[in-house]
C-alpha positions, 0 to 999 in steps of 0.5 A, a space after each residue: 242912389 245906389 242899390 244892388 237887388 240879389 239872390 243871397 244863395 246864387 253864388 254868381 251874385 255872391 261873386 259879383 258882389 265880391 267883384 263889386 267891392 267896397 260897397 260903402 254907400 250901396 244898398 244891397 236887398 236880398 230878394 228872397 228875403 225880402 221880395 221887390 215891391 210894386 214900386 222898386 219893379 216900376 222903378 226898374 222898369 223905368 230904367 230898364 224900358 220894359 219888364 222883359 228886359 228885367 226877366 230871367 228866361 233861364 228860370 226853372 220855374 220858366 221852363 217848368 210851366 212851359 212859359 216859352 211856349 206862351 205868348 207873354 205881354 209887359 203885364 204878364 212879365 210884371 205879374 210874374 216878376 212880382 209873384 216869384 223872385 227866381 224871374 228877376 235876372 240877377 242882380 240888378 244895379 242902379 247907380 245914379 239912374 242908371 241900370 245894370 241887368 244880369 250877370 254878363 262880364 260886360 254889364 258887371 265891368 260896366 257897373 264896376 266902373 260907375 260904381 267906383 267914380 
């Protein structure tokens, strides 16, 4: 399976999608208009190793809610990820049981290599 979870209003996500083209056989899901499901999040967590690995500590809500001052556990990360799309580190790219999380150049280059082989 090839799938990309992204945010359509995010310029960085849009740039990365352009970098990854062609996206012929890849399913693309805008997490704002089509929120991630419990099953999708569990699949991502199984590949990533933890909910925390999928969690964006750069999200505005993370700072607004002063979450950095709290001790969050896996169940907290899971609940927050399901509560609001902004907490998902984006994009999340799934390719043949491999996961690529975030927008670092290294992650995007690795994903691009796997997608186009």
